[in-house]
N, CA and C atoms as a LAMMPS dump frame, in Angstrom:
ITEM: TIMESTEP
0
ITEM: NUMBER OF ATOMS
252
ITEM: BOX BOUNDS ff ff ff
-5.0000000000000000e+02 5.0000000000000000e+02
-5.0000000000000000e+02 5.0000000000000000e+02
-5.0000000000000000e+02 5.0000000000000000e+02
ITEM: ATOMS id mol type element x y z
1 1 1 N 344.823 -433.841 -301.115
2 1 2 C 345.539 -433.803 -299.86
3 1 3 C 345.681 -435.23 -299.326
4 2 1 N 346.863 -435.554 -298.819
5 2 2 C 347.149 -436.886 -298.296
6 2 3 C 346.935 -436.897 -296.789
7 3 1 N 346.242 -437.897 -296.296
8 3 2 C 346.029 -438.026 -294.852
9 3 3 C 347.238 -438.681 -294.205
10 4 1 N 347.719 -438.11 -293.112
11 4 2 C 348.844 -438.657 -292.354
12 4 3 C 348.375 -439.267 -291.043
13 5 1 N 347.072 -439.459 -290.905
14 5 2 C 346.491 -439.914 -289.638
15 5 3 C 347.12 -441.193 -289.111
16 6 1 N 347.423 -442.154 -289.974
17 6 2 C 347.98 -443.422 -289.501
18 6 3 C 349.491 -443.422 -289.348
19 7 1 N 350.147 -442.322 -289.69
20 7 2 C 351.611 -442.259 -289.649
21 7 3 C 352.134 -442.13 -288.217
22 8 1 N 353.354 -442.623 -288.036
23 8 2 C 354.033 -442.56 -286.739
24 8 3 C 354.259 -441.104 -286.325
25 9 1 N 354.072 -440.821 -285.043
26 9 2 C 354.392 -439.502 -284.501
27 9 3 C 355.892 -439.484 -284.244
28 10 1 N 356.617 -438.602 -284.946
29 10 2 C 358.066 -438.518 -284.777
30 10 3 C 358.443 -437.625 -283.602
31 11 1 N 357.84 -436.449 -283.55
32 11 2 C 358.157 -435.477 -282.502
33 11 3 C 356.865 -435.084 -281.809
34 12 1 N 356.9 -435.09 -280.487
35 12 2 C 355.727 -434.68 -279.713
36 12 3 C 356.16 -433.756 -278.587
37 13 1 N 355.487 -432.633 -278.467
38 13 2 C 355.702 -431.702 -277.367
39 13 3 C 354.474 -431.75 -276.482
40 14 1 N 354.702 -431.889 -275.181
41 14 2 C 353.608 -431.951 -274.21
42 14 3 C 353.783 -430.849 -273.171
43 15 1 N 352.926 -429.862 -273.237
44 15 2 C 352.937 -428.738 -272.286
45 15 3 C 354.328 -428.139 -272.109
46 16 1 N 355.038 -427.926 -273.213
47 16 2 C 356.407 -427.409 -273.163
48 16 3 C 356.4 -425.913 -272.859
49 17 1 N 357.188 -425.55 -271.856
50 17 2 C 357.344 -424.165 -271.432
51 17 3 C 358.825 -423.854 -271.314
52 18 1 N 359.213 -422.642 -271.692
53 18 2 C 360.587 -422.184 -271.501
54 18 3 C 360.544 -420.807 -270.875
55 19 1 N 361.195 -420.692 -269.725
56 19 2 C 361.293 -419.408 -269.039
57 19 3 C 362.763 -419.068 -268.846
58 20 1 N 363.027 -417.784 -268.69
59 20 2 C 364.372 -417.294 -268.402
60 20 3 C 364.294 -416.396 -267.182
61 21 1 N 365.366 -416.373 -266.402
62 21 2 C 365.42 -415.524 -265.222
63 21 3 C 364.862 -416.218 -263.997
64 22 1 N 364.805 -415.453 -262.926
65 22 2 C 364.287 -415.959 -261.645
66 22 3 C 363.272 -414.972 -261.09
67 23 1 N 362.372 -415.511 -260.269
68 23 2 C 361.338 -414.665 -259.661
69 23 3 C 362.011 -413.532 -258.898
70 24 1 N 361.531 -412.349 -258.985
71 24 2 C 360.294 -411.909 -259.638
72 24 3 C 360.493 -411.496 -261.103
73 25 1 N 361.703 -411.678 -261.636
74 25 2 C 361.997 -411.233 -263.004
75 25 3 C 362.018 -412.402 -263.985
76 26 1 N 360.906 -413.075 -264.135
77 26 2 C 360.813 -414.234 -265.025
78 26 3 C 360.233 -413.795 -266.371
79 27 1 N 360.916 -414.215 -267.434
80 27 2 C 360.423 -413.972 -268.789
81 27 3 C 359.959 -415.301 -269.364
82 28 1 N 358.711 -415.376 -269.775
83 28 2 C 358.157 -416.599 -270.356
84 28 3 C 358.304 -416.501 -271.875
85 29 1 N 359.2 -417.33 -272.431
86 29 2 C 359.446 -417.316 -273.874
87 29 3 C 358.47 -418.22 -274.619
88 30 1 N 358.173 -419.374 -274.042
89 30 2 C 357.26 -420.363 -274.624
90 30 3 C 356.368 -420.85 -273.492
91 31 1 N 355.067 -420.937 -273.726
92 31 2 C 354.176 -421.361 -272.644
93 31 3 C 353.211 -422.454 -273.094
94 32 1 N 353.352 -423.64 -272.492
95 32 2 C 352.45 -424.788 -272.636
96 32 3 C 352.129 -425.135 -274.091
97 33 1 N 353.165 -425.353 -274.87
98 33 2 C 352.994 -425.731 -276.272
99 33 3 C 352.772 -427.238 -276.374
100 34 1 N 351.759 -427.63 -277.111
101 34 2 C 351.471 -429.029 -277.426
102 34 3 C 351.492 -429.161 -278.94
103 35 1 N 352.233 -430.17 -279.424
104 35 2 C 352.412 -430.319 -280.861
105 35 3 C 352.772 -431.759 -281.18
106 36 1 N 352.236 -432.271 -282.273
107 36 2 C 352.62 -433.593 -282.787
108 36 3 C 353.024 -433.425 -284.245
109 37 1 N 354.192 -433.953 -284.583
110 37 2 C 354.665 -433.936 -285.961
111 37 3 C 354.791 -435.387 -286.41
112 38 1 N 354.056 -435.734 -287.444
113 38 2 C 354.029 -437.116 -287.945
114 38 3 C 355.033 -437.302 -289.083
115 39 1 N 355.413 -438.555 -289.308
116 39 2 C 356.296 -438.906 -290.419
117 39 3 C 355.685 -438.401 -291.724
118 40 1 N 356.498 -437.759 -292.55
119 40 2 C 356.032 -437.251 -293.833
120 40 3 C 355.397 -435.881 -293.788
121 41 1 N 355.294 -435.301 -292.616
122 41 2 C 354.636 -434.009 -292.452
123 41 3 C 355.66 -432.881 -292.537
124 42 1 N 355.281 -431.786 -293.178
125 42 2 C 356.094 -430.577 -293.209
126 42 3 C 355.423 -429.554 -292.301
127 43 1 N 356.221 -428.905 -291.454
128 43 2 C 355.693 -427.948 -290.486
129 43 3 C 356.467 -426.641 -290.608
130 44 1 N 355.765 -425.544 -290.598
131 44 2 C 356.384 -424.229 -290.606
132 44 3 C 355.949 -423.451 -289.377
133 45 1 N 356.809 -422.542 -288.928
134 45 2 C 356.471 -421.681 -287.789
135 45 3 C 356.561 -420.23 -288.23
136 46 1 N 355.524 -419.497 -287.946
137 46 2 C 355.467 -418.091 -288.292
138 46 3 C 355.245 -417.272 -287.035
139 47 1 N 355.85 -416.102 -287.008
140 47 2 C 355.632 -415.2 -285.889
141 47 3 C 356.613 -414.055 -285.943
142 48 1 N 356.315 -412.993 -285.237
143 48 2 C 357.208 -411.839 -285.233
144 48 3 C 358.505 -412.132 -284.49
145 49 1 N 359.455 -411.265 -284.66
146 49 2 C 360.727 -411.365 -283.954
147 49 3 C 360.478 -411.411 -282.45
148 50 1 N 361.137 -412.353 -281.776
149 50 2 C 360.992 -412.46 -280.331
150 50 3 C 359.811 -413.29 -279.872
151 51 1 N 359.131 -413.968 -280.794
152 51 2 C 357.939 -414.73 -280.407
153 51 3 C 358.241 -416.152 -279.94
154 52 1 N 359.514 -416.587 -280.038
155 52 2 C 359.89 -417.896 -279.507
156 52 3 C 360.149 -418.978 -280.542
157 53 1 N 360.177 -418.621 -281.817
158 53 2 C 360.39 -419.625 -282.872
159 53 3 C 361.735 -420.329 -282.715
160 54 1 N 362.799 -419.571 -282.583
161 54 2 C 364.142 -420.16 -282.444
162 54 3 C 364.272 -420.933 -281.145
163 55 1 N 363.695 -420.43 -280.089
164 55 2 C 363.726 -421.132 -278.8
165 55 3 C 363.033 -422.48 -278.921
166 56 1 N 361.894 -422.507 -279.572
167 56 2 C 361.164 -423.762 -279.753
168 56 3 C 361.978 -424.754 -280.585
169 57 1 N 362.585 -424.285 -281.664
170 57 2 C 363.406 -425.167 -282.498
171 57 3 C 364.629 -425.684 -281.746
172 58 1 N 365.244 -424.845 -280.93
173 58 2 C 366.4 -425.286 -280.136
174 58 3 C 365.988 -426.357 -279.132
175 59 1 N 364.803 -426.243 -278.57
176 59 2 C 364.33 -427.271 -277.639
177 59 3 C 364.034 -428.573 -278.376
178 60 1 N 363.404 -428.494 -279.54
179 60 2 C 363.113 -429.698 -280.319
180 60 3 C 364.408 -430.394 -280.727
181 61 1 N 365.443 -429.614 -281.051
182 61 2 C 366.738 -430.177 -281.451
183 61 3 C 367.526 -430.723 -280.263
184 62 1 N 367.066 -430.45 -279.047
185 62 2 C 367.767 -430.929 -277.86
186 62 3 C 368.906 -430.037 -277.421
187 63 1 N 369 -428.834 -277.977
188 63 2 C 370.081 -427.911 -277.632
189 63 3 C 369.779 -427.092 -276.387
190 64 1 N 368.508 -426.905 -276.108
191 64 2 C 368.061 -426.138 -274.944
192 64 3 C 366.983 -426.946 -274.231
193 65 1 N 367.146 -427.193 -272.934
194 65 2 C 366.115 -427.965 -272.229
195 65 3 C 364.879 -427.108 -271.933
196 66 1 N 363.702 -427.698 -271.978
197 66 2 C 362.512 -426.946 -271.58
198 66 3 C 362.51 -426.725 -270.068
199 67 1 N 361.876 -425.659 -269.624
200 67 2 C 361.729 -425.398 -268.186
201 67 3 C 360.661 -426.302 -267.588
202 68 1 N 359.688 -426.678 -268.4
203 68 2 C 358.609 -427.575 -267.961
204 68 3 C 358.082 -428.314 -269.178
205 69 1 N 357.391 -429.41 -268.929
206 69 2 C 356.845 -430.217 -270.005
207 69 3 C 357.875 -431.204 -270.515
208 70 1 N 357.527 -431.888 -271.61
209 70 2 C 358.459 -432.866 -272.157
210 70 3 C 358.391 -432.893 -273.673
211 71 1 N 359.528 -433.263 -274.254
212 71 2 C 359.65 -433.406 -275.694
213 71 3 C 360.038 -434.846 -275.969
214 72 1 N 359.298 -435.49 -276.868
215 72 2 C 359.563 -436.888 -277.195
216 72 3 C 359.916 -437.031 -278.671
217 73 1 N 360.853 -437.93 -278.948
218 73 2 C 361.188 -438.309 -280.31
219 73 3 C 360.911 -439.796 -280.441
220 74 1 N 359.969 -440.128 -281.29
221 74 2 C 359.52 -441.519 -281.456
222 74 3 C 359.156 -442.151 -280.119
223 75 1 N 358.496 -441.371 -279.275
224 75 2 C 358.007 -441.863 -277.997
225 75 3 C 359.009 -441.845 -276.867
226 76 1 N 360.258 -441.453 -277.141
227 76 2 C 361.299 -441.427 -276.109
228 76 3 C 361.612 -439.98 -275.74
229 77 1 N 361.667 -439.708 -274.443
230 77 2 C 361.986 -438.351 -273.988
231 77 3 C 363.355 -437.942 -274.484
232 78 1 N 363.482 -436.698 -274.924
233 78 2 C 364.768 -436.195 -275.399
234 78 3 C 365.764 -436.022 -274.269
235 79 1 N 365.3 -435.738 -273.076
236 79 2 C 366.21 -435.554 -271.936
237 79 3 C 366.977 -436.842 -271.7
238 80 1 N 368.289 -436.761 -271.786
239 80 2 C 369.126 -437.917 -271.503
240 80 3 C 369.31 -438.877 -272.659
241 81 1 N 368.832 -438.53 -273.859
242 81 2 C 368.993 -439.407 -275.02
243 81 3 C 370.421 -439.319 -275.528
244 82 1 N 371.017 -440.464 -275.838
245 82 2 C 372.359 -440.507 -276.404
246 82 3 C 372.308 -439.938 -277.82
247 83 1 N 373.129 -438.907 -278.133
248 83 2 C 373.061 -438.277 -279.452
249 83 3 C 373.6 -439.148 -280.576
250 84 1 N 374.198 -440.271 -280.259
251 84 2 C 374.79 -441.132 -281.308
252 84 3 C 373.926 -442.3 -281.493
């Protein structure tokens, strides 16, 4: 097994939450996810239908904003990043 400890963190999620709806009818799709993905690392997500896998990937891709928390790419927040 190869250690990736010294590798750059490419993607970082800090307390990422995604909710839909408004009080009192709020649906929590993702709650306080923390994750670091380093250069050279392969990551898989497993879970039943409706568990938030696609929602999490859409947030990492910048297609859906998180309701709370922050997502960073190479240390820069994804919110407001120029896609080009």
